[in-house]
KEPA-301535 format. One record per residue (C-alpha): residue in one letter; x, y, z. Coordinates in pm, whole numbers, plus 32768, in hexadecimal, padded with zeros to 4 digits. Example, Ala and Ser with C-alpha at 12.3 -4.5 7.8 and 13.67 -1.06 7.14 Angstrom:
2
<code->A	px->84CE	py->7E3E	pz->830C>
<code->S	px->8557	py->7F96	pz->82CA>
END
This chain:
371
<code->M	px->6360	py->C7A9	pz->D04C>
<code->T	px->6434	py->C81C	pz->CF23>
<code->L	px->6500	py->C6FD	pz->CE9A>
<code->T	px->6674	py->C724	pz->CEE3>
<code->A	px->676A	py->C644	pz->CE2B>
<code->F	px->68E4	py->C62C	pz->CE26>
<code->E	px->6A05	py->C541	pz->CDD3>
<code->A	px->6AB5	py->C479	pz->CEE1>
<code->R	px->6B96	py->C34E	pz->CF19>
<code->F	px->6B07	py->C20B	pz->CF9D>
<code->F	px->6B95	py->C0C1	pz->D01D>
<code->D	px->6A98	py->BFA4	pz->D01A>
<code->G	px->6B42	py->BEE2	pz->D133>
<code->K	px->6B84	py->BDBA	pz->D04D>
<code->T	px->6CB7	py->BE2D	pz->CF8A>
<code->A	px->6DC9	py->BF2E	pz->CFBA>
<code->K	px->6D6B	py->BFE4	pz->CE79>
<code->P	px->6CCE	py->C13D	pz->CE9D>
<code->H	px->6B9A	py->C189	pz->CDCD>
<code->Q	px->6B3C	py->C2DB	pz->CD40>
<code->V	px->69CD	py->C308	pz->CD9E>
<code->S	px->68B5	py->C404	pz->CD8A>
<code->V	px->6811	py->C45D	pz->CED5>
<code->E	px->66B0	py->C4EB	pz->CEDF>
<code->L	px->661C	py->C57F	pz->D01D>
<code->H	px->64AE	py->C52A	pz->D051>
<code->A	px->63C2	py->C552	pz->D177>
<code->G	px->6439	py->C465	pz->D288>
<code->R	px->653E	py->C3B6	pz->D1B0>
<code->L	px->6657	py->C3D8	pz->D0B5>
<code->R	px->6677	py->C30A	pz->CF79>
<code->I	px->67C5	py->C285	pz->CEFA>
<code->S	px->67D7	py->C233	pz->CD86>
<code->M	px->690F	py->C1A0	pz->CCE7>
<code->S	px->6984	py->C22D	pz->CB9D>
<code->G	px->691E	py->C155	pz->CA77>
<code->E	px->683E	py->C073	pz->CB49>
<code->S	px->66C5	py->C075	pz->CB6A>
<code->C	px->66C1	py->BFFC	pz->CCD3>
<code->S	px->66C3	py->C0EA	pz->CDFA>
<code->S	px->66B1	py->C0D2	pz->CF73>
<code->D	px->6604	py->C1AE	pz->D072>
<code->W	px->6697	py->C211	pz->D1C1>
<code->L	px->659F	py->C28C	pz->D2C4>
<code->Y	px->6623	py->C3C2	pz->D374>
<code->K	px->65D5	py->C322	pz->D4C5>
<code->E	px->66B9	py->C1FB	pz->D46A>
<code->I	px->67E5	py->C2CE	pz->D403>
<code->V	px->6917	py->C2E5	pz->D4E4>
<code->V	px->6A14	py->C3FD	pz->D4AF>
<code->L	px->6B6E	py->C36D	pz->D4EC>
<code->Q	px->6C22	py->C4B0	pz->D496>
<code->Q	px->6B95	py->C607	pz->D449>
<code->S	px->6C29	py->C6C9	pz->D329>
<code->V	px->6D51	py->C7A8	pz->D37B>
<code->P	px->6DB9	py->C848	pz->D22F>
<code->P	px->6E5B	py->C7CA	pz->D15D>
<code->Q	px->6E07	py->C674	pz->D1F2>
<code->P	px->6CB0	py->C5D9	pz->D1A7>
<code->A	px->6BB0	py->C565	pz->D2A5>
<code->T	px->6BAA	py->C3EC	pz->D2E2>
<code->L	px->6A58	py->C340	pz->D312>
<code->T	px->69E0	py->C1DD	pz->D344>
<code->S	px->688F	py->C136	pz->D374>
<code->L	px->680A	py->C06A	pz->D496>
<code->K	px->6794	py->BF6C	pz->D393>
<code->N	px->68F9	py->BF22	pz->D32A>
<code->R	px->6A15	py->BFC5	pz->D3EA>
<code->D	px->6B14	py->BF4D	pz->D2E8>
<code->M	px->6A8A	py->C046	pz->D1E9>
<code->R	px->6B1F	py->C1A3	pz->D1CD>
<code->L	px->6A9F	py->C2DE	pz->D127>
<code->Y	px->6B92	py->C401	pz->D100>
<code->V	px->6AEB	py->C555	pz->D0D3>
<code->E	px->6BC0	py->C67A	pz->D061>
<code->P	px->6BC2	py->C7BC	pz->D131>
<code->E	px->6AF7	py->C884	pz->D035>
<code->H	px->69D4	py->C78E	pz->D056>
<code->W	px->69F1	py->C736	pz->D1C5>
<code->S	px->6923	py->C85A	pz->D24C>
<code->S	px->67F7	py->C7F9	pz->D174>
<code->L	px->67F8	py->C696	pz->D1F9>
<code->K	px->6853	py->C6F0	pz->D35E>
<code->T	px->6716	py->C7BF	pz->D38E>
<code->E	px->6642	py->C68D	pz->D338>
<code->L	px->66E3	py->C5A5	pz->D437>
<code->P	px->6657	py->C56D	pz->D595>
<code->K	px->672C	py->C5A0	pz->D6CB>
<code->T	px->674C	py->C427	pz->D6EF>
<code->A	px->6823	py->C424	pz->D5B3>
<code->F	px->6938	py->C4D3	pz->D676>
<code->P	px->699B	py->C3E0	pz->D78C>
<code->A	px->6A73	py->C470	pz->D89C>
<code->L	px->6BC8	py->C3CE	pz->D8C7>
<code->T	px->6BD0	py->C353	pz->DA2F>
<code->L	px->6D11	py->C361	pz->DAF4>
<code->S	px->6DA6	py->C236	pz->DBA2>
<code->T	px->6DB4	py->C227	pz->DD1D>
<code->R	px->6F2A	py->C25D	pz->DD10>
<code->W	px->6EFF	py->C399	pz->DC43>
<code->R	px->6DEF	py->C41F	pz->DD2A>
<code->S	px->6EDB	py->C3EF	pz->DE4D>
<code->L	px->6FD1	py->C4E3	pz->DDB4>
<code->A	px->6F73	py->C636	pz->DE41>
<code->G	px->7034	py->C6E9	pz->DD33>
<code->Y	px->6F7C	py->C64F	pz->DC0C>
<code->A	px->6E89	py->C76F	pz->DBD8>
<code->G	px->6F9F	py->C86F	pz->DBE1>
<code->L	px->7078	py->C79D	pz->DAFC>
<code->S	px->6F5A	py->C77C	pz->DA04>
<code->V	px->6F1C	py->C8F4	pz->D9FF>
<code->I	px->708E	py->C93C	pz->D9D0>
<code->F	px->70A8	py->C837	pz->D8BC>
<code->V	px->6F77	py->C8BD	pz->D804>
<code->L	px->6FF1	py->CA24	pz->D819>
<code->A	px->7149	py->C9B9	pz->D7A5>
<code->A	px->70AD	py->C8F1	pz->D687>
<code->V	px->6FF1	py->CA26	pz->D613>
<code->A	px->712B	py->CAFA	pz->D627>
<code->A	px->7226	py->CA06	pz->D598>
<code->G	px->7147	py->C93C	pz->D4B1>
<code->P	px->71CE	py->C7FA	pz->D411>
<code->R	px->732F	py->C834	pz->D495>
<code->L	px->72BA	py->C7EB	pz->D5F6>
<code->F	px->7234	py->C696	pz->D58E>
<code->E	px->7379	py->C64A	pz->D4DC>
<code->R	px->743E	py->C699	pz->D617>
<code->A	px->7347	py->C5D6	pz->D6EF>
<code->S	px->737B	py->C4A2	pz->D615>
<code->E	px->74DB	py->C48C	pz->D6A3>
<code->L	px->7440	py->C451	pz->D7FB>
<code->I	px->737A	py->C31C	pz->D792>
<code->P	px->741F	py->C1DF	pz->D81F>
<code->H	px->7497	py->C0EC	pz->D714>
<code->S	px->73BD	py->BFD6	pz->D7A4>
<code->T	px->728A	py->C0B6	pz->D782>
<code->E	px->72ED	py->C11C	pz->D621>
<code->I	px->7310	py->BFAF	pz->D5B9>
<code->Q	px->71BD	py->BF5C	pz->D651>
<code->I	px->7114	py->C082	pz->D5A4>
<code->G	px->71A8	py->C026	pz->D452>
<code->K	px->7136	py->BEBD	pz->D471>
<code->M	px->6FD5	py->BF24	pz->D4D5>
<code->A	px->6FBD	py->C024	pz->D3BE>
<code->L	px->7027	py->BF24	pz->D2B8>
<code->D	px->6F58	py->BE04	pz->D341>
<code->S	px->6E1F	py->BEDD	pz->D345>
<code->S	px->6E5C	py->BF70	pz->D1EA>
<code->I	px->6F02	py->BE67	pz->D10F>
<code->N	px->6E1D	py->BD3D	pz->D0D5>
<code->H	px->6ED3	py->BC91	pz->CFB8>
<code->P	px->6F73	py->BB37	pz->CFDC>
<code->V	px->70E4	py->BB3E	pz->D03C>
<code->C	px->71D1	py->BA9E	pz->CF40>
<code->T	px->72A5	py->B993	pz->CFEB>
<code->A	px->735A	py->B8B9	pz->CEEC>
<code->P	px->749C	py->B85E	pz->CFAA>
<code->Q	px->7596	py->B8A3	pz->CE94>
<code->G	px->74F0	py->B9EC	pz->CE40>
<code->K	px->74EE	py->BA4F	pz->CFAF>
<code->A	px->7661	py->B9F8	pz->CFC5>
<code->A	px->76AB	py->BADA	pz->CE9B>
<code->L	px->75E4	py->BBF6	pz->CF38>
<code->D	px->7696	py->BBC8	pz->D086>
<code->K	px->77E3	py->BBD7	pz->CFD0>
<code->L	px->778C	py->BD2A	pz->CF39>
<code->V	px->7717	py->BDAE	pz->D088>
<code->Y	px->7853	py->BD34	pz->D135>
<code->M	px->7933	py->BDD8	pz->D032>
<code->L	px->787C	py->BF24	pz->D046>
<code->K	px->7859	py->BF3B	pz->D1BF>
<code->Q	px->79D4	py->BF3F	pz->D1E8>
<code->G	px->79C1	py->C0B4	pz->D1A7>
<code->V	px->78A1	py->C0F6	pz->D299>
<code->T	px->78FA	py->C1A7	pz->D3DD>
<code->R	px->77AE	py->C184	pz->D49B>
<code->D	px->77A6	py->C061	pz->D58C>
<code->I	px->765D	py->BFD4	pz->D512>
<code->P	px->760D	py->BE82	pz->D471>
<code->F	px->7581	py->BE70	pz->D311>
<code->N	px->744F	py->BD99	pz->D2CE>
<code->V	px->741C	py->BD8C	pz->D155>
<code->R	px->7301	py->BCCF	pz->D0AF>
<code->V	px->7280	py->BCA7	pz->CF4B>
<code->V	px->7106	py->BC9A	pz->CF28>
<code->S	px->704C	py->BC05	pz->CE02>
<code->D	px->6FB0	py->BD17	pz->CD2F>
<code->D	px->7033	py->BD29	pz->CBCB>
<code->E	px->6F51	py->BE50	pz->CB79>
<code->T	px->6FE3	py->BF36	pz->CC82>
<code->L	px->712A	py->BFDF	pz->CC30>
<code->N	px->7197	py->C055	pz->CD86>
<code->A	px->7277	py->C026	pz->CEB2>
<code->L	px->722D	py->C0A9	pz->D00E>
<code->A	px->7306	py->C0EE	pz->D13F>
<code->A	px->7260	py->C0E7	pz->D295>
<code->P	px->72E5	py->C14C	pz->D3EB>
<code->G	px->73C4	py->C056	pz->D49E>
<code->G	px->747F	py->BFCE	pz->D371>
<code->H	px->734E	py->BF2D	pz->D2CD>
<code->L	px->7354	py->BF36	pz->D151>
<code->V	px->7261	py->BEAD	pz->D04D>
<code->I	px->72A7	py->BE70	pz->CEDD>
<code->F	px->717B	py->BE28	pz->CE00>
<code->S	px->71C0	py->BD16	pz->CD02>
<code->G	px->7171	py->BE0C	pz->CBEA>
<code->I	px->72CB	py->BE9E	pz->CC2A>
<code->L	px->736E	py->BD4D	pz->CBE2>
<code->K	px->7295	py->BD1E	pz->CAAF>
<code->K	px->72F6	py->BE70	pz->CA1F>
<code->A	px->746A	py->BE6E	pz->CA78>
<code->D	px->7565	py->BDED	pz->C97A>
<code->S	px->7683	py->BDAB	pz->CA6D>
<code->A	px->76D8	py->BD6C	pz->CBD7>
<code->E	px->7788	py->BEBE	pz->CBD9>
<code->E	px->763C	py->BF6D	pz->CB98>
<code->V	px->7598	py->BEB8	pz->CCBD>
<code->A	px->76CA	py->BF02	pz->CD94>
<code->G	px->76A0	py->C072	pz->CD39>
<code->V	px->7535	py->C077	pz->CDA7>
<code->L	px->7590	py->BFB6	pz->CEE2>
<code->A	px->76B0	py->C0A4	pz->CF34>
<code->H	px->75CD	py->C1D2	pz->CF0A>
<code->E	px->74C9	py->C144	pz->CFFD>
<code->M	px->75D7	py->C0DB	pz->D0F5>
<code->A	px->765C	py->C23F	pz->D0E3>
<code->H	px->7504	py->C2C1	pz->D149>
<code->I	px->751C	py->C1E1	pz->D27E>
<code->E	px->7684	py->C24C	pz->D2BD>
<code->M	px->7610	py->C3B8	pz->D2C8>
<code->N	px->74D5	py->C35D	pz->D391>
<code->H	px->73F2	py->C3F5	pz->D287>
<code->P	px->72D1	py->C2FB	pz->D2BA>
<code->M	px->72B9	py->C344	pz->D42E>
<code->K	px->72BF	py->C4BB	pz->D3F6>
<code->S	px->71B0	py->C4A6	pz->D2EC>
<code->L	px->70DB	py->C3B9	pz->D3BA>
<code->M	px->70EA	py->C49B	pz->D4EA>
<code->R	px->7075	py->C5C4	pz->D41E>
<code->N	px->6F44	py->C4F3	pz->D3BE>
<code->L	px->6EFD	py->C46D	pz->D51A>
<code->G	px->6EEA	py->C5C1	pz->D5C1>
<code->V	px->6F48	py->C64D	pz->D712>
<code->T	px->6E8D	py->C566	pz->D801>
<code->L	px->6F07	py->C41F	pz->D76E>
<code->T	px->7066	py->C4AE	pz->D751>
<code->L	px->7069	py->C4E8	pz->D8C9>
<code->H	px->6FF0	py->C386	pz->D906>
<code->M	px->7100	py->C2F5	pz->D827>
<code->M	px->7211	py->C3C5	pz->D8C8>
<code->F	px->71BA	py->C329	pz->DA17>
<code->G	px->7166	py->C1CE	pz->D991>
<code->D	px->6FF4	py->C1C1	pz->D9EF>
<code->A	px->6FA4	py->C052	pz->D9AF>
<code->G	px->6E2E	py->C08F	pz->D99F>
<code->V	px->6E4B	py->C171	pz->D870>
<code->L	px->6F5B	py->C0A1	pz->D7CC>
<code->S	px->6E7F	py->BF6B	pz->D7DE>
<code->N	px->6D64	py->C015	pz->D71E>
<code->T	px->6D9F	py->BFCD	pz->D5AE>
<code->A	px->6C87	py->C0BB	pz->D548>
<code->H	px->6D75	py->C1DE	pz->D57E>
<code->F	px->6E6B	py->C154	pz->D480>
<code->A	px->6D95	py->C0A6	pz->D37A>
<code->G	px->6DBE	py->C143	pz->D223>
<code->L	px->6EC9	py->C237	pz->D29A>
<code->I	px->6FD5	py->C18B	pz->D1C9>
<code->H	px->6F26	py->C217	pz->D097>
<code->Q	px->6F2E	py->C373	pz->D130>
<code->L	px->70A9	py->C383	pz->D143>
<code->H	px->7116	py->C49A	pz->D05E>
<code->Y	px->7277	py->C51E	pz->D04D>
<code->S	px->72E8	py->C67B	pz->CFF5>
<code->R	px->73CB	py->C6CB	pz->CED2>
<code->E	px->74E7	py->C6F4	pz->CFCD>
<code->D	px->749E	py->C59D	pz->D066>
<code->E	px->74A1	py->C4F4	pz->CF12>
<code->L	px->75E3	py->C59B	pz->CEA7>
<code->E	px->7681	py->C53F	pz->CFF4>
<code->A	px->7611	py->C3D4	pz->CFCD>
<code->D	px->76A0	py->C3D1	pz->CE6B>
<code->K	px->77EC	py->C458	pz->CEED>
<code->I	px->7800	py->C363	pz->D011>
<code->G	px->7783	py->C245	pz->CF35>
<code->H	px->7894	py->C295	pz->CE39>
<code->A	px->7994	py->C285	pz->CF53>
<code->L	px->790B	py->C136	pz->CFCC>
<code->L	px->792E	py->C0A8	pz->CE6B>
<code->E	px->7A92	py->C12D	pz->CE4B>
<code->K	px->7AEC	py->C09A	pz->CF9E>
<code->A	px->7A65	py->BF49	pz->CF2B>
<code->N	px->7B1E	py->BF6C	pz->CDDE>
<code->I	px->79D5	py->BF54	pz->CD1F>
<code->D	px->79A1	py->C02A	pz->CBE9>
<code->P	px->78CA	py->C155	pz->CC5C>
<code->S	px->784C	py->C193	pz->CAFB>
<code->G	px->774C	py->C07F	pz->CB34>
<code->L	px->7663	py->C16E	pz->CBEB>
<code->T	px->7683	py->C26F	pz->CAD4>
<code->L	px->7635	py->C166	pz->C9CD>
<code->F	px->7504	py->C0F5	pz->CA90>
<code->F	px->7480	py->C259	pz->CAB2>
<code->E	px->74B4	py->C296	pz->C93F>
<code->R	px->73FF	py->C155	pz->C8E7>
<code->I	px->72C7	py->C1A5	pz->C9AF>
<code->Q	px->72CC	py->C308	pz->C927>
<code->Q	px->72CD	py->C278	pz->C7C7>
<code->E	px->71B0	py->C190	pz->C825>
<code->G	px->70F0	py->C2BB	pz->C8A8>
<code->A	px->7124	py->C37A	pz->C762>
<code->K	px->70C8	py->C247	pz->C693>
<code->N	px->6F7F	py->C222	pz->C74D>
<code->N	px->6F37	py->C396	pz->C75A>
<code->N	px->6E1D	py->C379	pz->C65D>
<code->H	px->6D82	py->C247	pz->C701>
<code->A	px->6C74	py->C23E	pz->C80A>
<code->Y	px->6D61	py->C241	pz->C931>
<code->S	px->6CB3	py->C2AE	pz->CA72>
<code->K	px->6D50	py->C392	pz->CB76>
<code->W	px->6DA7	py->C25D	pz->CC43>
<code->S	px->6E40	py->C187	pz->CB33>
<code->S	px->6F76	py->C0BD	pz->CB89>
<code->L	px->7060	py->C1BF	pz->CAF0>
<code->N	px->6FBB	py->C2E9	pz->CB92>
<code->E	px->6FB5	py->C226	pz->CCD9>
<code->Y	px->7131	py->C225	pz->CCD2>
<code->F	px->7150	py->C391	pz->CC6E>
<code->S	px->7054	py->C3FD	pz->CD7A>
<code->T	px->712F	py->C36F	pz->CE8F>
<code->H	px->727A	py->C3C1	pz->CDE4>
<code->P	px->724C	py->C51E	pz->CD4D>
<code->H	px->732E	py->C5FC	pz->CC79>
<code->T	px->73B4	py->C4D2	pz->CBB6>
<code->E	px->7433	py->C58B	pz->CA80>
<code->H	px->7503	py->C67C	pz->CB4F>
<code->R	px->758A	py->C55C	pz->CC1E>
<code->V	px->75F3	py->C499	pz->CAE6>
<code->N	px->76BC	py->C5C4	pz->CA70>
<code->T	px->775E	py->C5EA	pz->CBC7>
<code->L	px->77B6	py->C478	pz->CBD6>
<code->K	px->7853	py->C48C	pz->CA7C>
<code->S	px->7924	py->C5B8	pz->CAE3>
<code->N	px->79A8	py->C4F4	pz->CC10>
<code->A	px->7A00	py->C3BD	pz->CB46>
<code->T	px->7B61	py->C334	pz->CB65>
<code->A	px->7C03	py->C2FB	pz->CA15>
<code->S	px->7CD0	py->C1C9	pz->C9B1>
<code->K	px->7CBF	py->C104	pz->CAF6>
<code->N	px->7CAE	py->BF8B	pz->CAFD>
<code->Y	px->7B8E	py->BF1A	pz->CBDA>
<code->Q	px->7B46	py->BDB9	pz->CC49>
<code->Q	px->7A10	py->BD07	pz->CBCE>
<code->A	px->78FC	py->BD3C	pz->CCD3>
<code->L	px->787B	py->BBD9	pz->CC9E>
<code->N	px->78EC	py->BAC5	pz->CBB5>
<code->D	px->77FC	py->BA4C	pz->CAA8>
<code->S	px->7767	py->B931	pz->CB76>
<code->E	px->7738	py->BA11	pz->CCA7>
<code->W	px->768F	py->BB1D	pz->CBD3>
<code->Q	px->75A4	py->BA1C	pz->CB3B>
<code->A	px->7557	py->B995	pz->CC97>
<code->L	px->7500	py->BAF3	pz->CD0F>
<code->K	px->7417	py->BB27	pz->CBE6>
<code->D	px->7372	py->B9DA	pz->CC3D>
<code->I	px->7353	py->BA23	pz->CDB2>
<code->C	px->71D6	py->BA27	pz->CD9B>
<code->S	px->71C8	py->B8BE	pz->CD23>
<code->E	px->718C	py->B870	pz->CE93>
<code->Q	px->70AD	py->B94E	pz->CF6A>
<code->T	px->7019	py->B967	pz->D0C4>
<code->D	px->6EED	py->BA37	pz->D12F>
END
């Protein structure tokens, strides 16, 4: 057969970092080669499981029977080439629970939902997200994080107390009745923060390493809490999961919700639109004002990482470097900085987000860790 090769994203099942890889299609197998490394691994077509087929613009999600923690994300333009090589066994049917089968209207509901999804597109999933029970949303967020983030959790008591103080101050402006579960994970090389459904929020320690003040961290935290306030993670996740799993979640099908394979790696597939990011900036700004914390901290943090990006522009930074990792999940940063500056409140006296000892404790939160 003619050799077909393309770029893809790959999670090795050991860390939460995505790898940019080259995929080659051979007879009976595909070969995954990591950029800059001589080693490669082969996946036999008969051992591949398709967790989610590609629905443009979303990629296809694949795993291997050899290690179900691994994930390979294949973009829509390459999916058809790979799909033709896969056996029927790679596309397992999603079985329905007994309770679902007992509902005579399920088939009709599915048809209606699919037709509506085609007609209304992403807006339907956004509206459907409002029908997900909070308990289900919290469970989904926990499963998505637990199956995607493998770094140790930072637990130094004084640092945790400082983090809890920031969260408490900021959540006073939140209107959704949902608890916040915020954790810092140990990864100084990753400059990112992630919001998951159900009030779950992860800050990579690279954020604390790069920030110069508690106000900058509070700005990042407020922005992610604003995403949760507006339910952006759930809306984005549902667009990735597709129609069938959306129906299961709406009706709380425990069988599907207990299968972590549906959610593994999806945290890294959460992408927000320009409108979502601007909305989160606006709401985050309001949360900071409500807490009497200087909102310019988020602007300063954005400007700093932009400067870092420009400084390293001539270096061998890969597509999935720590800086680009942040920009890939938080797009349109330059425009957002300008918007934040235009909304700044002049000559207002804000309280200090954390005192010096609290800020130092937060920076040292990873001095104690748990797996």
